[in-house]
C-alpha positions as CSV (number, residue, x, y, z in Angstrom):
1,M,0.0,0.0,0.0
2,K,2.8,2.4,0.9
3,R,4.4,1.7,-2.4
4,L,1.2,2.5,-4.3
5,L,0.9,5.8,-2.4
6,E,4.5,6.7,-3.2
7,C,3.9,5.8,-6.8
8,D,0.7,7.9,-6.9
9,I,2.6,10.9,-5.4
10,D,5.5,10.5,-7.9
11,N,2.9,10.2,-10.7
12,S,1.0,13.3,-9.4
13,E,4.1,15.4,-9.3
14,S,5.0,14.3,-12.8
15,L,1.5,15.1,-13.9
16,R,1.6,18.5,-12.3
17,R,4.8,19.3,-14.1
18,T,3.4,17.9,-17.3
19,F,0.0,19.6,-16.9
20,P,0.2,23.0,-15.0
21,S,-3.6,23.5,-15.2
22,I,-3.9,20.8,-12.5
23,N,-2.4,23.2,-10.0
24,E,-5.3,25.6,-10.6
25,V,-8.1,22.9,-10.5
26,Y,-7.1,20.8,-7.5
27,L,-6.4,22.8,-4.4
28,L,-5.8,20.0,-2.0
29,E,-2.5,21.2,-0.8
30,Q,-3.4,24.9,-0.5
31,K,-4.5,26.6,2.7
32,N,-8.3,27.0,3.3
33,K,-9.6,30.7,3.7
34,V,-13.3,29.9,4.5
35,I,-12.8,29.9,8.2
36,R,-11.2,33.3,8.0
37,W,-14.0,34.6,5.9
38,F,-16.6,33.2,8.4
39,A,-14.7,34.9,11.2
40,W,-14.8,38.3,9.5
41,F,-18.4,37.9,8.6
42,G,-19.2,37.0,12.2
43,L,-17.4,40.1,13.5
44,L,-19.3,42.2,11.0
45,F,-22.6,40.6,12.0
46,V,-21.9,41.4,15.7
47,A,-21.0,45.0,14.8
48,V,-24.2,45.4,12.8
49,M,-26.3,44.1,15.7
50,F,-25.2,47.1,17.7
51,L,-26.1,49.6,15.0
52,P,-29.1,51.9,15.7
53,W,-32.4,50.9,14.2
54,T,-35.4,53.2,14.1
55,Q,-38.6,51.3,15.0
56,N,-41.4,52.0,12.6
57,I,-45.0,51.2,11.7
58,R,-45.9,50.7,8.1
59,A,-49.4,51.5,6.7
60,N,-50.9,51.9,3.3
61,G,-53.2,54.8,2.3
62,K,-54.0,57.2,-0.5
63,V,-53.6,60.9,-1.2
64,T,-56.6,63.0,-0.2
65,T,-57.2,66.5,1.2
66,L,-57.4,67.8,4.7
67,R,-60.7,69.7,4.1
68,P,-63.8,67.8,3.0
69,E,-64.8,70.4,0.4
70,N,-61.6,70.0,-1.5
71,R,-62.1,66.2,-2.1
72,P,-63.6,64.8,-5.3
73,Q,-67.3,65.7,-5.4
74,E,-70.2,64.0,-7.2
75,L,-72.7,66.2,-9.0
76,N,-76.1,64.6,-8.8
77,A,-79.4,65.4,-10.5
78,F,-81.6,67.3,-8.1
79,I,-84.8,66.3,-10.1
80,P,-85.6,63.7,-12.7
81,G,-85.2,64.9,-16.2
82,K,-83.8,64.3,-19.7
83,I,-80.4,65.4,-20.8
84,E,-80.6,68.1,-23.6
85,K,-77.1,69.4,-24.0
86,W,-73.6,68.9,-22.6
87,Y,-71.3,71.9,-22.3
88,V,-68.2,70.1,-21.1
89,K,-66.4,66.8,-21.6
90,E,-64.2,64.6,-19.3
91,G,-60.9,66.2,-18.5
92,D,-62.1,69.8,-19.0
93,L,-61.1,72.4,-16.4
94,V,-64.0,74.5,-15.3
95,E,-64.5,77.5,-13.0
96,R,-67.0,77.9,-10.3
97,G,-70.5,78.7,-11.7
98,D,-69.8,77.3,-15.2
99,T,-72.7,75.4,-16.8
100,L,-72.0,71.7,-17.3
101,L,-75.1,70.4,-18.8
102,R,-78.8,71.3,-19.4
103,M,-81.8,69.0,-18.8
104,S,-85.5,69.2,-19.5
105,E,-88.6,68.2,-17.6
106,V,-90.1,64.7,-17.9
107,K,-93.0,65.1,-15.4
108,T,-96.4,66.1,-16.8
109,D,-96.9,68.6,-14.0
110,Y,-94.1,70.8,-15.1
111,L,-94.2,70.5,-18.9
112,D,-96.1,73.8,-19.5
113,P,-93.5,76.4,-20.6
114,N,-95.7,79.2,-19.2
115,L,-96.2,77.5,-15.9
116,I,-94.6,80.3,-13.9
117,N,-96.6,83.0,-15.7
118,Q,-99.8,81.1,-15.0
119,V,-99.0,80.9,-11.3
120,Q,-98.1,84.5,-11.3
121,K,-101.6,85.4,-12.7
122,Q,-103.2,83.3,-10.0
123,V,-101.2,85.1,-7.4
124,I,-102.4,88.5,-8.8
125,A,-106.0,87.4,-8.9
126,K,-105.9,86.1,-5.3
127,R,-104.2,89.3,-4.2
128,Q,-107.1,91.3,-5.8
129,S,-109.6,89.1,-4.1
130,A,-108.0,89.6,-0.8
131,D,-108.0,93.3,-1.3
132,A,-111.7,93.2,-2.1
133,Y,-112.4,91.3,1.1
134,L,-110.4,93.8,3.1
135,N,-112.3,96.7,1.5
136,K,-115.6,94.9,2.3
137,A,-114.4,94.5,5.9
138,D,-113.6,98.3,6.1
139,A,-117.0,99.1,4.7
140,A,-118.6,96.9,7.3
141,L,-116.6,98.7,10.0
142,D,-117.9,102.1,8.7
143,Q,-121.4,100.7,8.7
144,L,-121.0,99.5,12.3
145,K,-120.0,103.0,13.3
146,A,-123.1,104.5,11.5
147,L,-125.4,101.9,13.2
148,R,-124.0,102.6,16.6
149,E,-124.4,106.4,16.0
150,G,-128.0,105.9,14.8
151,Q,-128.7,103.7,17.8
152,R,-127.4,106.4,20.1
153,L,-129.5,109.2,18.4
154,K,-132.6,107.1,18.3
155,L,-132.3,106.2,22.0
156,N,-131.7,109.8,22.9
157,S,-134.9,110.8,21.0
158,I,-136.9,108.1,22.8
159,D,-135.4,109.1,26.2
160,N,-136.5,112.6,25.5
161,K,-140.0,111.5,24.7
162,I,-140.1,109.4,27.9
163,T,-139.0,112.4,29.9
164,Q,-141.8,114.5,28.3
165,Q,-144.3,111.8,29.0
166,Q,-143.3,111.5,32.6
167,L,-143.8,115.3,32.9
168,K,-147.2,114.9,31.3
169,I,-148.1,112.1,33.7
170,A,-147.1,114.3,36.6
171,S,-149.3,117.1,35.2
172,D,-152.3,114.8,34.6
173,S,-151.9,113.4,38.1
174,A,-152.0,116.9,39.5
175,D,-155.1,117.8,37.5
176,L,-156.7,114.5,38.6
177,S,-155.9,115.3,42.2
178,A,-157.4,118.8,41.9
179,A,-160.5,117.4,40.2
180,T,-160.9,114.8,42.9
181,N,-160.7,117.5,45.6
182,A,-163.2,119.6,43.8
183,Q,-165.5,116.6,43.5
184,I,-165.3,116.0,47.2
185,A,-166.3,119.7,47.8
186,Y,-169.1,119.4,45.3
187,E,-170.4,116.3,47.0
188,R,-170.3,118.0,50.4
189,Q,-172.1,121.0,49.1
190,F,-174.7,118.7,47.5
191,S,-175.3,117.0,50.8
192,A,-175.7,120.3,52.5
193,A,-178.0,121.6,49.7
194,Q,-180.2,118.5,50.1
195,K,-180.7,119.2,53.8
196,M,-181.4,122.8,53.1
197,L,-183.9,121.9,50.5
198,E,-185.7,119.7,52.9
199,E,-185.8,122.6,55.4
200,G,-186.9,125.0,52.6
201,A,-183.8,127.1,52.9
202,I,-183.0,127.0,49.2
203,S,-185.0,126.7,46.1
204,M,-185.1,123.7,43.8
205,V,-183.2,125.6,41.2
206,D,-180.2,126.0,43.4
207,F,-180.5,122.4,44.4
208,E,-180.4,121.2,40.8
209,K,-177.4,123.5,40.2
210,R,-175.6,121.7,43.0
211,R,-176.5,118.3,41.6
212,I,-175.2,119.3,38.1
213,S,-172.0,120.5,39.7
214,V,-171.5,117.1,41.4
215,R,-172.1,115.3,38.2
216,E,-169.8,117.5,36.2
217,G,-167.1,117.1,38.8
218,A,-167.5,113.3,38.7
219,A,-167.2,113.4,34.9
220,K,-164.2,115.6,35.0
221,V,-162.5,113.2,37.5
222,T,-163.3,110.3,35.2
223,S,-161.9,112.1,32.2
224,L,-158.7,113.1,34.0
225,Q,-158.3,109.6,35.3
226,N,-158.6,108.2,31.8
227,K,-156.2,110.8,30.6
228,L,-153.7,109.9,33.3
229,N,-154.0,106.2,32.4
230,Q,-153.5,107.0,28.8
231,S,-150.3,109.0,29.6
232,R,-149.0,106.1,31.6
233,Q,-149.7,103.7,28.8
234,E,-147.9,106.0,26.4
235,L,-144.9,106.0,28.8
236,L,-145.0,102.2,28.8
237,N,-145.1,102.1,25.0
238,L,-142.2,104.5,24.8
239,K,-140.1,102.2,27.1
240,I,-141.1,99.2,25.0
241,N,-140.2,101.1,21.8
242,R,-136.8,101.9,23.4
243,N,-136.2,98.2,24.1
244,E,-137.3,97.3,20.6
245,T,-134.9,99.9,19.2
246,I,-132.0,98.5,21.2
247,Q,-132.8,95.0,20.0
248,E,-133.2,96.1,16.4
249,Y,-129.9,97.9,16.3
250,N,-128.2,95.2,18.2
251,E,-129.3,92.7,15.5
252,K,-128.1,95.0,12.7
253,I,-124.8,95.6,14.5
254,A,-124.3,91.8,15.1
255,K,-125.2,91.1,11.5
256,T,-122.7,93.7,10.2
257,E,-120.0,92.5,12.6
258,G,-120.6,88.9,11.3
259,E,-120.2,90.1,7.7
260,R,-117.1,92.0,8.7
261,F,-115.6,89.0,10.4
262,A,-116.6,86.8,7.4
263,S,-114.8,89.2,5.1
264,I,-111.7,89.2,7.3
265,S,-111.8,85.4,7.4
266,S,-112.1,85.2,3.6
267,A,-109.2,87.7,3.3
268,T,-107.1,85.6,5.7
269,S,-107.9,82.4,3.8
270,T,-107.1,84.2,0.5
271,E,-103.7,85.3,2.0
272,S,-103.0,81.7,2.9
273,D,-103.8,80.7,-0.6
274,I,-101.5,83.5,-1.9
275,A,-98.7,82.2,0.4
276,K,-99.1,78.7,-1.0
277,L,-99.1,80.0,-4.5
278,E,-96.0,82.1,-3.9
279,N,-94.3,79.2,-2.3
280,Q,-95.3,77.1,-5.3
281,L,-94.1,79.8,-7.6
282,S,-90.7,80.0,-5.8
283,N,-90.4,76.2,-6.0
284,Y,-91.1,76.3,-9.7
285,A,-88.4,79.0,-10.2
286,V,-85.9,77.0,-8.2
287,R,-86.8,73.8,-10.0
288,R,-86.2,75.5,-13.3
289,D,-82.7,76.4,-12.1
290,F,-82.1,72.8,-11.2
291,L,-82.4,71.9,-14.9
292,Y,-78.9,73.5,-15.3
293,I,-76.1,71.7,-13.6
294,V,-73.3,74.1,-12.7
295,A,-69.9,73.7,-11.2
296,P,-70.0,74.3,-7.4
297,Q,-66.2,75.0,-7.4
298,S,-63.3,75.2,-9.8
299,G,-61.8,71.9,-10.8
300,Q,-61.6,69.2,-13.4
301,I,-64.5,67.1,-14.8
302,T,-64.1,63.4,-14.5
303,S,-66.2,60.2,-14.5
304,A,-69.2,61.2,-16.6
305,K,-71.8,58.5,-15.7
306,K,-74.3,59.7,-18.3
307,A,-73.7,60.2,-22.0
308,G,-75.5,61.2,-25.1
309,I,-78.6,63.4,-25.6
310,G,-82.1,62.5,-24.5
311,E,-81.0,60.1,-21.8
312,N,-83.2,60.1,-18.8
313,V,-81.8,60.5,-15.3
314,K,-83.4,59.8,-11.9
315,E,-83.5,62.1,-8.9
316,G,-80.3,62.0,-7.0
317,E,-78.5,60.0,-9.7
318,M,-74.8,60.9,-10.3
319,L,-74.0,62.7,-13.5
320,V,-70.4,63.7,-13.3
321,Q,-67.6,64.0,-10.8
322,I,-65.5,67.1,-10.3
323,V,-62.0,67.1,-8.8
324,P,-61.3,70.5,-7.1
325,E,-58.1,72.3,-7.4
326,V,-56.5,71.2,-4.2
327,M,-54.1,73.5,-2.4
328,E,-53.7,71.5,0.8
329,K,-53.0,67.9,0.2
330,A,-53.0,65.2,2.8
331,V,-52.7,61.4,3.1
332,E,-55.1,59.1,4.9
333,L,-53.5,56.1,6.4
334,F,-55.2,53.0,7.8
335,I,-53.6,51.9,11.1
336,K,-54.1,48.5,12.8
337,P,-55.8,48.7,16.2
338,M,-52.7,47.3,17.9
339,D,-50.6,50.1,16.4
340,L,-53.0,53.0,17.1
341,P,-51.7,53.7,20.7
342,L,-48.2,54.3,19.1
343,I,-49.6,57.1,16.9
344,S,-50.0,60.7,18.3
345,L,-50.7,64.1,16.9
346,G,-47.7,65.8,15.4
347,Q,-45.8,62.5,15.0
348,E,-43.4,62.3,12.0
349,I,-44.4,60.1,9.1
350,R,-42.3,59.2,6.0
351,F,-44.1,58.6,2.7
352,I,-43.4,56.7,-0.5
353,F,-45.8,57.9,-3.2
354,D,-46.8,55.8,-6.2
355,G,-45.0,57.0,-9.4
356,F,-42.1,58.6,-7.5
357,P,-39.0,56.4,-7.3
358,A,-37.5,56.0,-3.9
359,I,-34.7,54.0,-2.2
360,V,-35.8,53.0,1.3
361,F,-33.5,51.7,4.0
362,N,-35.8,50.2,6.5
363,G,-34.7,51.4,9.9
364,W,-32.5,54.2,8.6
365,P,-34.9,56.9,7.4
366,N,-32.1,59.5,7.2
367,S,-30.4,57.3,4.6
368,S,-33.5,56.8,2.5
369,Y,-33.9,58.6,-0.8
370,G,-37.1,59.8,-2.5
371,T,-39.2,59.8,0.7
372,F,-41.3,62.7,1.8
373,G,-42.1,63.9,5.3
374,G,-45.4,64.6,7.0
375,K,-47.0,65.0,10.4
376,V,-50.1,63.5,11.9
377,A,-52.9,66.1,11.9
378,A,-56.0,64.0,12.9
379,I,-56.8,60.6,14.3
380,E,-60.3,59.1,14.0
381,S,-61.8,57.5,17.1
382,N,-63.8,54.9,15.2
383,T,-62.8,52.1,12.9
384,G,-63.9,52.0,9.3
385,A,-65.5,49.2,7.3
386,N,-62.1,47.5,7.0
387,G,-61.6,47.4,10.8
388,L,-58.7,49.9,10.7
389,F,-58.4,53.3,12.1
390,K,-57.9,56.2,9.8
391,I,-55.4,59.0,10.4
392,L,-54.7,62.2,8.3
393,V,-51.2,63.3,7.6
394,V,-50.3,66.8,6.3
395,P,-46.9,67.8,4.8
396,D,-44.1,68.7,7.2
397,Q,-43.5,72.4,6.7
398,E,-39.8,72.0,7.7
399,E,-39.2,69.7,4.7
400,G,-41.4,71.7,2.2
401,Q,-44.4,70.8,0.2
402,W,-45.1,67.5,-1.5
403,P,-44.8,67.2,-5.3
404,D,-47.3,69.1,-7.3
405,M,-47.8,66.1,-9.6
406,L,-49.6,64.2,-6.7
407,K,-53.1,63.5,-7.7
408,I,-56.1,62.8,-5.4
409,G,-56.5,59.1,-4.9
410,G,-52.9,58.1,-5.6
411,G,-51.4,55.4,-3.5
412,A,-49.1,56.2,-0.6
413,R,-47.2,54.0,1.8
414,G,-46.4,55.6,5.2
415,I,-43.7,54.8,7.7
416,A,-44.3,56.1,11.2
417,L,-41.0,56.6,13.0
418,L,-40.8,55.5,16.6
419,K,-37.8,55.0,19.0
420,D,-34.2,54.3,18.0
421,V,-33.0,50.9,19.3
422,P,-30.1,48.5,18.5
423,I,-30.7,46.0,15.7
424,Y,-30.3,43.0,18.0
425,Y,-33.1,44.4,20.3
426,E,-35.4,44.8,17.2
427,L,-34.7,41.2,16.1
428,W,-35.3,40.0,19.6
429,R,-38.6,42.0,19.8
430,N,-39.9,40.7,16.5
431,I,-39.0,37.1,17.4
432,N,-40.9,37.3,20.6
433,G,-43.8,39.3,19.1
434,F,-43.4,42.3,21.4
435,P,-44.8,45.7,20.3
436,P,-42.5,48.6,19.5
437,E,-41.6,51.0,22.2
438,Y,-43.6,54.1,22.3
439,Y,-41.7,57.2,21.2
440,Q,-42.2,60.0,23.8
441,F,-41.8,63.4,22.1
442,E,-41.8,65.4,25.3
443,A,-39.0,63.3,26.9
444,D,-36.9,63.6,23.8
445,D,-37.5,67.4,23.6
446,K,-36.3,67.7,27.3
447,K,-33.2,65.7,26.5
448,T,-32.5,67.9,23.5
449,K,-32.8,71.0,25.6
450,K,-30.5,69.6,28.2
């Protein structure tokens, strides 16, 4: 065996001299450098483990605006109608108030081209009717004044007659009293004359005269009594006439007041009809303006959902979309619930925008290229449909504005920067599934001041 090995060695040396390429292919006798390389790589790995690493949270989002009125807006049809004419096309830039398209009515209640004029005529007629009712009410008020004045005069006249009649009754009563007293005297004289006639002191002629006087006195008393009764009856008639006059005028006044109130009620009802017609007229005018779709703000026309002429649209249906000229861009990021406590207002966020090349070194944001800075401006307190929390990030004023070529809706990937830790700690944290350490801004600011 030893001889065979020696022969092989002699043969191999002769072969190496004969074929020099064998020295380059077979390296059995050369020193191995792999161990040295592994040692260097091990030292480098240990050194890298002690390098600083910035903890971060990655989230995807899109470009939007901070203010809701600057976001893409849908223009909807306020009323159902039919498209008559387009004044713009997709991609056109429009100013606020520019007419985008014109529609026509499709409902039979609004097809009359003179609808507004007809309603205006109705309003004028109702207004004249209301004025007539008010004039009638004024006339009734004047009539009431005249009736009350006539009633006052009539009652004064009757009261005067009653006073006169009362005086007449007093006079008749006095006459009756005098006649009664005279009749008593006549009767006493007749009784005395009758005794004197029996004694023959007077003649029959004187006695008859005394009898005639008694009878005349009785007749006069009866006449005055009847006259007094008649005067009292006339006084009673005057009082009854006074009450009848009051009742008559009260009925006339009540009737006139009823007519006046009826006129006022009719005028009020007519005013209500006028208000309804004016409201209807205003609605017609506003509805006519709804046939013209105008731009609520300056921007670019996109996403026309309806095309052609004569196509019907429903109420509230989207017609076109307008993208306003945005001056204040922002990015909305969607954060996982477990990462939300690590986000705070004013926190620094780095962005990579779609379409803008960037070289990112994860953990070394200062060495990255093509990233843009931002700060958290708002954090929503409720999750969205995807179960994530939304935050809004605005440009960092210290780094300048974001590119003007950014468009609303473009993709963005955010990197929220947290605390600086060694790489070995970050590897250990990820292996164990521990959360990142919260970055305290106030503490760092105090350290910076010190």
